[in-house]
RODO-2510 file (C-alpha; in nm, 4 decimals, decimal comma):
residues 222
     n   res          X          Y          Z
     1     m     8,0289     9,3924     2,0627
     2     e     8,2204     9,1472     1,8634
     3     t     8,1306     8,7960     2,0288
     4     k     7,7884     8,9083     1,9497
     5     k     7,8271     8,9518     1,5816
     6     s     8,0377     8,6124     1,5617
     7     g     7,7148     8,4897     1,6856
     8     k     7,4849     8,5980     1,4882
     9     n     7,7204     8,4763     1,1666
    10     a     7,7529     8,1859     1,3020
    11     k     7,3567     8,1408     1,3387
    12     k     7,3740     8,2641     0,9528
    13     k     7,6670     8,0263     0,8562
    14     g     7,5660     7,7147     0,5970
    15     f     7,5289     7,3930     0,7534
    16     k     7,7611     7,2031     0,4849
    17     l     7,6472     6,8498     0,5113
    18     t     7,2771     6,9974     0,4546
    19     r     7,2235     6,8149     0,1234
    20     q     7,3042     6,5089     0,2573
    21     l     7,0925     6,5292     0,5720
    22     i     6,8068     6,6081     0,3518
    23     r     6,8524     6,3301     0,0891
    24     m     6,8832     6,1167     0,4243
    25     a     6,5310     6,2206     0,5295
    26     i     6,3713     6,1540     0,2063
    27     n     6,5728     5,7999     0,1777
    28     d     6,3706     5,7316     0,5067
    29     g     6,0397     5,7937     0,3678
    30     w     6,0029     6,1694     0,4225
    31     t     5,8748     6,4219     0,1384
    32     q     6,0011     6,7598     0,0794
    33     k     5,6248     6,8582     0,1864
    34     d     5,6900     6,6689     0,5587
    35     i     6,0343     6,8534     0,5683
    36     a     5,9481     7,1963     0,5274
    37     d     5,6529     7,1651     0,7232
    38     r     5,8971     7,0454     0,9828
    39     c     6,1501     7,2753     0,9500
    40     r     5,8657     7,5611     0,8595
    41     t     5,9852     7,6560     0,5341
    42     h     5,8523     7,6491     0,1973
    43     q     5,9111     7,3344    -0,0340
    44     s     6,1115     7,5352    -0,2636
    45     i     6,3421     7,5884     0,0045
    46     v     6,3348     7,2197     0,0580
    47     s     6,3576     7,1885    -0,3338
    48     a     6,7067     7,3837    -0,3135
    49     w     6,8075     7,2378    -0,0381
    50     y     6,8074     6,8558    -0,1954
    51     k     6,9630     6,9675    -0,5706
    52     g     7,2335     7,0912    -0,3273
    53     q     7,1469     7,4651    -0,4813
    54     k     7,1136     7,6163    -0,1383
    55     l     7,2528     7,5798     0,1847
    56     a     7,0242     7,5886     0,5121
    57     t     7,1670     7,6552     0,8554
    58     e     7,1886     7,4706     1,1666
    59     q     6,8915     7,6251     1,3073
    60     q     6,6897     7,5758     0,9521
    61     v     6,6542     7,2053     0,9783
    62     r     6,7715     7,1344     1,3419
    63     p     6,4007     6,9138     1,3497
    64     l     6,6166     6,7235     1,1172
    65     l     6,9171     6,6971     1,2991
    66     e     6,7689     6,5797     1,5793
    67     i     6,6622     6,2973     1,4140
    68     y     6,9211     6,2280     1,1707
    69     g     7,2669     6,4660     1,3374
    70     h     7,4368     6,1690     1,4697
    71     k     7,4845     5,9357     1,1928
    72     i     7,6373     6,2285     0,9902
    73     r     7,8462     6,3832     1,2507
    74     r     7,9802     6,0859     1,3800
    75     n     8,3496     6,1556     1,4418
    76     s     8,3985     5,8020     1,4853
    77     f     8,7714     5,5987     1,4439
    78     r     8,8803     5,2896     1,3655
    79     v     9,2628     5,1464     1,4604
    80     y     9,4024     4,9434     1,1640
    81     w     9,7896     4,7876     1,1611
    82     n     9,9891     4,6350     0,8715
    83     i    10,3021     4,3589     0,9208
    84     d    10,6119     4,4301     0,6661
    85     p    10,6221     4,0176     0,5509
    86     e    10,9826     4,0820     0,4969
    87     t    11,1295     4,3232     0,8097
    88     r    10,7705     4,2251     1,0046
    89     e    10,7725     4,6106     1,0882
    90     k    10,4446     4,6601     1,2110
    91     k    10,2926     4,9820     1,1464
    92     y     9,9670     5,1501     1,3043
    93     y     9,6795     5,3730     1,1724
    94     r     9,3853     5,5384     1,2748
    95     v     9,1085     5,6637     1,0050
    96     e     8,8446     5,8605     1,1270
    97     g     8,5102     5,9016     0,9528
    98     k     8,1883     5,6947     1,0228
    99     v     8,2388     5,3448     0,8010
   100     i     7,9564     5,3316     0,4946
   101     l     8,0897     5,0229     0,3829
   102     a     8,3110     4,7353     0,4836
   103     e     8,2655     4,4078     0,2831
   104     a     8,5265     4,0909     0,3089
   105     f     8,5616     3,8710     0,0079
   106     h     8,5658     3,5129     0,0704
   107     d     8,7628     3,1361    -0,0229
   108     a     8,5592     2,8996    -0,0928
   109     r     8,7110     2,5856     0,0960
   110     r     8,5842     2,3006    -0,0709
   111     e     8,6387     1,8948     0,0125
   112     s     8,7597     1,7137    -0,3180
   113     s     8,3740     1,6181    -0,3528
   114     g     8,3266     2,0040    -0,3839
   115     k     8,1339     1,9911    -0,0893
   116     l     8,1783     2,3625     0,0229
   117     t     8,3667     2,3226     0,4032
   118     k     8,4153     2,6502     0,5706
   119     k     8,4682     3,0427     0,3739
   120     i     8,7769     3,2063     0,4988
   121     p     8,8069     3,6200     0,4469
   122     i     9,0678     3,6920     0,2688
   123     h     8,9935     4,0531     0,0906
   124     k     8,8266     4,3124     0,2811
   125     l     8,7118     4,6592     0,1419
   126     v     8,6186     4,9494     0,4242
   127     v     8,5484     5,2886     0,3319
   128     h     8,5184     5,5975     0,6056
   129     h     8,2881     5,9744     0,5132
   130     q     8,5825     6,2149     0,6256
   131     g     8,3578     6,4872     0,6003
   132     n     8,2575     6,7626     0,2705
   133     n     8,1538     6,4541     0,0308
   134     r     8,5608     6,3217     0,0526
   135     f     8,6657     5,9391     0,0898
   136     r     8,8700     5,7133     0,2385
   137     v     8,9088     5,3591     0,1086
   138     v     9,1799     5,1025     0,3109
   139     l     9,2576     4,8096     0,1494
   140     q     9,2981     4,4832     0,3715
   141     s     9,4560     4,1662     0,3292
   142     r     9,4152     3,8273     0,5968
   143     l     9,7187     3,8435     0,8079
   144     y     9,9130     3,4479     0,7839
   145     f    10,1853     3,3496     1,0711
   146     q    10,5679     3,4026     0,9185
   147     h    10,6505     3,1350     0,7727
   148     s    10,3306     2,9640     0,7480
   149     s    10,0022     2,9768     0,5488
   150     q     9,7640     2,9330     0,8749
   151     e     9,5680     3,2564     0,9037
   152     l     9,5967     3,4901     1,1939
   153     e     9,2674     3,4570     1,4163
   154     s     9,1417     3,6939     1,7003
   155     n     8,8365     3,8048     1,9198
   156     v     8,9134     4,1461     1,7844
   157     s     8,7933     4,1508     1,4053
   158     d     9,0546     4,4107     1,3113
   159     a     9,3649     4,2342     1,4307
   160     i     9,3303     3,9680     1,1915
   161     w     9,3766     4,2075     0,9425
   162     g     9,7116     4,4110     0,7210
   163     s     9,5504     4,6529     0,6327
   164     q     9,6785     4,9491     0,3157
   165     i     9,5205     5,3041     0,3680
   166     h     9,4619     5,4914     0,0340
   167     p     9,7151     5,7897    -0,0048
   168     d     9,4064     6,0110    -0,1591
   169     l     9,0730     6,1217    -0,0833
   170     l     8,8159     6,0194    -0,3102
   171     s     8,5617     6,2452    -0,4116
   172     t     8,2103     6,0206    -0,4457
   173     d     8,2873     5,9591    -0,8456
   174     d     8,6180     5,9065    -0,7969
   175     l     8,5233     5,6504    -0,5044
   176     v     8,2548     5,4568    -0,7388
   177     k     8,5381     5,4784    -1,0232
   178     f     8,7724     5,3250    -0,8217
   179     i     8,5513     5,0351    -0,6395
   180     d     8,4549     4,9134    -0,9850
   181     q     8,8215     4,9002    -1,0592
   182     y     8,9133     4,7435    -0,7635
   183     a     8,6290     4,5041    -0,8608
   184     a     8,7493     4,3947    -1,1744
   185     e     9,0996     4,3441    -1,1010
   186     t     9,1479     4,3061    -0,7555
   187     l     8,8132     4,0104    -0,7206
   188     r     8,8620     3,8477    -1,0453
   189     d     8,8728     3,5277    -0,8557
   190     f     8,5782     3,6016    -0,6873
   191     p     8,3140     3,6358    -0,9300
   192     s     8,0182     3,6863    -0,6713
   193     d     8,2046     3,9819    -0,4944
   194     a     8,3148     4,0844    -0,8028
   195     n     8,0012     4,1659    -0,9941
   196     t     7,8125     4,2504    -0,6471
   197     l     8,0613     4,4451    -0,5190
   198     p     7,9532     4,7922    -0,7763
   199     f     7,5843     4,7703    -0,6611
   200     l     7,6668     4,7488    -0,2874
   201     i     7,8745     5,0676    -0,3092
   202     r     7,6127     5,2271    -0,4816
   203     q     7,3536     5,1776    -0,2573
   204     s     7,5593     5,2634     0,0438
   205     l     7,6657     5,5979    -0,1019
   206     l     7,2486     5,6343    -0,1609
   207     q     7,1380     5,4990     0,1732
   208     h     7,3791     5,7547     0,3129
   209     g     7,2697     6,0434     0,1163
   210     f     7,4946     6,1473    -0,1276
   211     e     7,4267     6,1188    -0,5090
   212     v     7,5269     5,8927    -0,7267
   213     s     7,5570     5,9541    -1,1003
   214     g     7,4475     5,7437    -1,3212
   215     v     7,1141     5,6014    -1,1262
   216     e     6,8296     5,6686    -1,2361
   217     d     6,5735     5,7762    -0,9860
   218     y     6,2282     5,7348    -0,9587
   219     p     6,0798     5,9595    -0,7106
   220     a     5,7218     5,8810    -0,5357
   221     s     5,4602     6,1360    -0,6413
   222     w     5,2371     6,1964    -0,2754
***
């Protein structure tokens, strides 16, 4: 009897990523009516899901999970490392969660004439979504050979970066504030990147189904 009861409870359990799933579908061109028809429910219910007022069960949104489930449930991970510049001690890190933003910032190197020769990535910022609307930030700087200004090179892109894992999980609002501050302070020598990064994080969050404060919404009417 206990097994059957737990099975029924599992079917009734709210799907925590309901709002993200609905927003992902709408950002992909679905209307609330389309979702209601596919999930065999009322548009008013979909509206409540969209606004975060109610959680759907997995059974209710199964048609959407068949399409978008792999995007929001993917338990991917990346491996990072860092080398202490003084002790040369190596540390390795494993960070789970889908990467929603990975942006490199370049040093534009020029000849004496001013002609651009090449753009060298110097800093990089990576954002992992780790569930429950919480995010982990990884700050990276280019690794150099000891006693040299020569950048480390590798066919594996993650190997050329020394990484610092932000100790705190950030909410959506805190993540946006953190990125805005990082752009203003750390990227002051990279004016193009400093100006575009605040846009990029908001764009990425919206495209992945998260709500972002301060963004004016102009929904379509079908």
